[in-house]
N, C-alpha and C positions, 0 to 999 in steps of 0.2 A: 708590173713586169712578169712575164711567164718563165719562171726558171724551172729547175728540175723538180721542185716540190709543188709546182702548180697542178691543180686537178686535171687539166688537160693532158698531162704527161701520163695519167693512168691508162689512157687509150693505148698508147704505145707499149706501155708495161704490160697490158693485157695480152698483146700480140706476142710479146717476148716471153711471158709466162706460158701462154698456150703452146708456143714452139718448144719450150723446155719440157712441158708435160708429155707433148707428143713424142719427143725424143726419149722419154722414159726417165728423164732427170727431175724426179718429184722434188728432191731437196731444193734445187735451183728454182723451180716452179713456185714452190711454197714461198721461198725467199722474196721472189719478185712480187707475188700477190700479196704477201704481208707488208712489203714496202708500199705498195700501191694503196692498201688499206690505211696504212699510217698517214699517207698523204690525205686521203679522203677524209679520215676522222679528224685530222688537224685543220680542215676547211670546213667547219660546221656552218659557217655562214655562207650561203649560196650552194651548198651541196646537201640536198635533201636525203634523208635515209634511204628513200626508195631508189635513188640514183646510185647507190652503193651496192645494190643487189646483185648485178653482174659480176662484180669484182669478188663479192663475198661467196657466190656460188662457184666461181673459178677456184677460189682458195679452198673451199670445201671439197671440191672434186679432187684437187691435188692431194689434199690430206687423205681422202678416201683411197686414191690410187696408191699412196704411200703406205697404206695399211693403218693409218691413225684414225680410226673411226670415231674416237672420242672428240678429237679436234674437228673432224669433219660434222659430227652431230651439232657441235656448238655453232659452226658457221651456218649450217642449214637451218637450225632453229632461229638464229638471228634474221636470215634472209626471210624465213617464213613470216616471222612477226612483222617486218617491214612490208612485205607483200600483201599480207592480210589487212593491214592498216591502209594501205593505198588502194587495193583492188577488191577488197571483201573476201569472205571465207570460201567462196565457190568459184573463183575465177580459174579458167583452164591452166594459166600459168603456174598456179600453185601445185598442180598435179605432179610435175617433174621434181620440184622440192620435197614434196611429200613422199614421193617414191624413194628419192635418195635417202632422205632422212629415215624411212622405214627400213631400208636395207642396211643402214649403219646401226640402227637400234637392234636389228637381228643379229648382227655381227657382234654386237656388245652383249648378247644374251638377254636383251630386253624384248622378248618375242611378243608379249602381249601388246605393248606400245607399238612394236613394228607392224603388227597386224592391223592395229587401229589407224596408223598412218597409211599403210598401203590400201586398206579399205576405203579410206577417205579419197585417196588419189584415185582409185578406181571409179568410185561414184562420180567424181567430178569428170574424169575422162569420158565415161559413158554418157554422162548428161550434156556435156558440152562438145564433145567431138565424136562420139559413137566408137565403133570398133576399129581401132587403128593399130598399128604395129606397137606404139607406145602403150596401148591399152594391154595388148598381149603381153608385153614384157611386165607389166604390172601384175597381170594375172599369174604369170609364173612366180614371180617373187612372193606373192600372197600365198600361192600353193606351197611354196617351200616352207613358209612360216606355218601354215596349217598342218602340213606334214609334221613338223617339229611338235606341234600341239597334240599330235595323235588324231587329228581330224582328218583321216585318210580320204574318206568320200567327198568331203568339201574340197580337199586339195585336188582330188581326181577331176572333179567338175570344173575347177579353175583351169587346170591344164588342158582339158578337152576344149574349153571355150577358147584358150589361147591358140590351140593348134587350128581351130576352125577360122579364126581371125587371120592367123599367119597364112593359111592356105588360100583365103579369099583375097589377100593382098598380093599374091604371087601373079 
């Protein structure tokens, strides 16, 4: 029987959580996504770890929006591990998770790790998709981290590259 705790309910919960997040109610969004994760985690038979990734990422995004970067980091790290196991270390889908994880690490003061994750995201984006608006966003985030490290010329080069990409996309 498909009751409220059936994994299929997670799809609807994802929509509800996304609506709450868009409305700015991060507390409710987090509660919905955590409940969805509880359901997915309790159904280990038939629910592969990789299938949990969209919900994990939504939970991480809600935590990040709420300013809880430590919890967001935990979710992004979990999603990254599942994605790497399923898709390999250089798949384009990993770039968004690496970017978000890098931003969280920067906000937590872990700037060297932030640069490492953002640099890896950028490498994947350039290799797999080329210059896109997502690539430009990663360049800007990486530039911020480079500036924090006092690497002003490297930061400036990333920002100039980001502007060129953005201008080419308009």
